[in-house]
C-alpha positions in Angstrom: 0.0 0.0 0.0 1.2 3.5 -0.7 -1.2 5.7 1.4 1.7 7.9 2.4 3.1 8.1 -1.2 2.3 11.8 -1.5 2.7 12.8 2.1 3.8 16.4 2.4 3.6 17.0 -1.3 1.8 20.0 -2.7 0.2 20.1 -6.2 -0.8 23.4 -7.7 -4.0 23.1 -9.8 -4.2 25.6 -12.6 -7.7 24.8 -14.0 -10.4 27.4 -14.1 -12.1 28.3 -10.8 -14.5 25.6 -9.9 -15.0 22.4 -7.9 -11.6 20.7 -7.4 -12.9 18.5 -4.5 -12.8 15.2 -6.5 -9.1 15.5 -7.4 -8.4 16.9 -3.9 -9.9 13.8 -2.3 -8.1 11.4 -4.6 -4.7 12.8 -3.8 -5.5 13.3 -0.1 -5.9 9.5 0.2 -2.2 9.3 -0.6 -1.3 12.3 1.7 -1.1 14.9 -1.1 -2.5 18.4 -1.0 -4.1 20.4 -3.8 -3.6 24.2 -4.0 -6.0 26.0 -6.4 -4.4 28.6 -8.6 -6.6 29.2 -11.6 -4.6 30.5 -14.6 -7.7 30.8 -16.8 -11.0 32.6 -16.3 -14.0 31.3 -18.2 -16.9 33.6 -18.9 -20.0 33.5 -21.1 -19.5 35.1 -24.5 -22.0 37.6 -25.9 -23.4 36.0 -29.1 -24.2 37.6 -32.4 -27.8 37.6 -33.5 -27.2 34.6 -35.9 -25.4 32.7 -33.2 -28.3 33.3 -30.8 -30.7 31.9 -33.3 -28.6 28.7 -33.7 -28.4 28.1 -29.9 -32.1 28.9 -29.5 -33.0 26.3 -32.2 -30.6 23.7 -30.9 -33.4 21.1 -30.8 -33.3 21.1 -34.6 -30.0 19.3 -34.5 -29.5 15.5 -34.3 -26.5 15.7 -32.0 -25.0 18.2 -29.6 -21.2 17.8 -29.0 -19.9 18.8 -25.6 -16.2 18.7 -24.8 -16.2 20.4 -21.4 -18.3 21.2 -18.3 -18.1 24.9 -19.3 -19.8 24.1 -22.6 -22.6 22.3 -20.7 -23.0 25.1 -18.2 -23.2 28.0 -20.6 -25.4 26.1 -23.1 -28.0 25.6 -20.5 -27.7 29.2 -19.3 -28.5 30.4 -22.8 -31.5 28.0 -23.0 -32.7 29.4 -19.7 -32.5 32.9 -21.1 -34.5 31.8 -24.1 -37.1 30.1 -21.8 -36.4 27.0 -23.9 -38.7 24.0 -23.1 -36.2 21.3 -22.1 -38.5 18.5 -23.2 -37.9 19.7 -26.8 -34.4 18.1 -26.6 -35.7 14.6 -25.8 -34.9 13.5 -29.4 -31.4 15.2 -29.5 -28.4 13.0 -28.7 -25.5 14.3 -26.7 -21.9 13.2 -27.2 -19.4 14.2 -24.5 -15.7 14.0 -23.7 -14.7 12.8 -20.2 -16.6 11.6 -17.2 -16.8 15.1 -15.6 -18.5 16.6 -18.7 -20.9 13.6 -18.6 -21.7 14.2 -14.9 -22.3 17.9 -15.5 -24.8 17.0 -18.2 -26.6 14.7 -15.9 -27.0 17.5 -13.3 -29.2 19.2 -15.9 -31.3 16.1 -16.3 -29.8 14.7 -19.5 -27.9 11.5 -20.3 -25.3 11.3 -23.0 -25.6 8.9 -25.9 -21.9 8.6 -26.4 -18.9 9.3 -24.2 -15.2 9.5 -25.2 -12.9 8.8 -22.3 -9.8 9.4 -24.3 -7.5 12.4 -24.1 -7.4 14.0 -27.5 -9.8 16.1 -29.6 -8.6 14.4 -32.7 -9.4 11.0 -31.3 -12.9 12.2 -30.3 -13.6 13.8 -33.7 -12.5 10.6 -35.5 -14.8 8.5 -33.4 -17.8 10.8 -34.1 -17.3 10.3 -37.9 -18.5 6.7 -37.2 -21.4 7.8 -35.0 -22.8 10.9 -36.7 -23.9 10.0 -40.2 -23.3 12.3 -43.2 -27.0 13.1 -43.3 -27.1 14.2 -39.6 -26.4 17.6 -38.2 -24.4 18.3 -35.0 -24.2 21.5 -32.9 -20.8 22.2 -31.3 -21.0 24.8 -28.6 -17.5 25.5 -27.3 -14.9 28.1 -26.3 -13.0 30.7 -28.3 -9.6 29.0 -27.8 -10.8 25.5 -28.8 -8.9 24.1 -31.8 -10.6 23.3 -35.1 -10.2 19.5 -35.1 -13.9 18.9 -34.8 -14.9 21.1 -37.8 -12.0 19.8 -39.9 -12.9 16.2 -39.3 -16.7 16.4 -39.4 -17.0 19.1 -42.1 -20.5 20.1 -43.1 -22.1 17.9 -40.4 -21.1 20.3 -37.7 -22.1 23.9 -36.7 -19.7 25.5 -34.2 -20.8 28.4 -31.9 -18.3 29.8 -29.4 -20.5 30.3 -26.3 -17.7 31.1 -23.8 -14.3 32.7 -23.8 -11.1 32.0 -21.9 -8.8 34.7 -20.6 -6.1 35.3 -18.0 -7.7 36.0 -14.6 -7.7 39.7 -13.7 -6.7 38.9 -10.2 -4.3 36.1 -9.0 -3.2 35.1 -5.6 0.1 36.8 -5.2 1.2 34.5 -2.4 0.7 31.3 -4.4 2.3 33.0 -7.4 5.4 33.7 -5.3 5.3 30.1 -4.1 5.5 29.0 -7.8 8.3 31.4 -8.6 10.2 30.1 -5.5 9.6 26.5 -6.7 8.1 25.8 -3.3 5.8 23.1 -4.5 6.1 19.6 -6.0 4.1 19.7 -9.2 1.9 21.9 -11.3 -1.2 20.5 -13.0 -2.3 21.8 -16.4 -5.6 20.8 -18.0 -5.3 23.0 -21.2 -2.8 24.8 -23.4 -4.3 28.1 -22.4 -3.8 27.4 -18.7 -0.2 26.6 -19.4 0.4 29.6 -21.6 -1.1 31.9 -19.1 1.1 30.7 -16.3 4.1 31.1 -18.5 3.0 34.7 -19.0 2.9 35.2 -15.3 6.3 33.7 -14.4 8.6 33.6 -17.4 10.3 36.9 -16.4 11.1 35.4 -13.0 12.0 31.7 -13.6 13.4 29.4 -16.2 10.1 27.7 -17.3 12.0 24.7 -18.6 12.6 23.7 -15.0 9.0 23.6 -13.8 7.8 20.2 -12.7 4.3 19.5 -14.1 1.7 17.0 -15.2 -1.0 17.6 -17.8 -4.1 16.2 -19.5 -3.7 15.1 -23.1 -1.3 15.4 -26.0 -2.6 18.9 -27.0 -1.5 20.4 -23.7 1.7 18.2 -23.7 2.7 19.5 -27.1 2.0 23.1 -26.0 4.4 22.6 -23.1 7.0 20.9 -25.2 7.0 23.8 -27.7 8.2 26.0 -24.8 10.8 23.5 -23.6 8.8 22.0 -20.7 8.7 18.2 -20.6 5.7 16.9 -18.5 6.7 14.5 -15.8 3.4 12.7 -16.5 0.5 12.8 -18.9 -3.0 11.8 -17.8 -4.5 8.9 -19.8 -8.1 10.2 -19.4 -9.5 13.7 -19.4 -10.8 13.7 -15.8 -9.8 13.9 -12.2 -9.1 10.1 -12.1 -6.7 10.4 -15.0 -4.8 13.3 -13.4 -4.6 11.5 -10.0 -3.4 8.3 -11.6 -0.7 10.0 -13.6 0.6 11.6 -10.5 0.4 8.5 -8.4 2.1 6.3 -11.1 4.9 8.9 -11.5 5.8 8.8 -7.8 5.4 5.0 -7.6 7.9 4.7 -10.5 10.1 7.3 -8.9 10.3 5.1 -5.7 10.9 1.9 -7.6 13.8 3.6 -9.5 15.5 4.7 -6.3 
């Protein structure tokens, strides 16, 4: 048993502000501590008239593709603004990435028809080509910084609307920022390229970023890190808290076995 595997170790979690309790509890079982330091701020985007119409008439689509909990949250916020009757979506199928996105969807009373538990957008898009037929139409509500893999792969089957935007937080905790600059932690956790890039913006004038110890979700974030000379110590094999926790636990188990 390795219940003290992470004892005394601190992990700085850079995801957008939200509920980190699941990962916190998983690492706490091994003695680890999570420190929240959001490096991205997610807010609802004001839509153009044509985009509003697409979201309001989302029940005309065969599928709705959701790749994050933020996409779920803001989609339902818009529907609430439109006083949309939720029962109209009974015939619409939902495809989601990751267990957390699926759980968020369930909180709004909907079940997904397909879930991808992998870690790349390319992988998900390729799977959807086998599920969404060429005669079907899919709505893709997402964020401004999301890549174009989905549209490139699904082509005319998909309609993308950016319903939220991702920016650097206006205010950050200066004490935690100094802790990062002083390398007074054990590992940083990145869940997106934008989260990584924003942290680099905050600390690059103070530290050699190539030296930061970090783990991440997925090859997209990994590649963004490698482009700036940062090699992740571990990469999560699934896009959820379990994947992050396992990547950290396995890293330290391997580290011990190599000593």
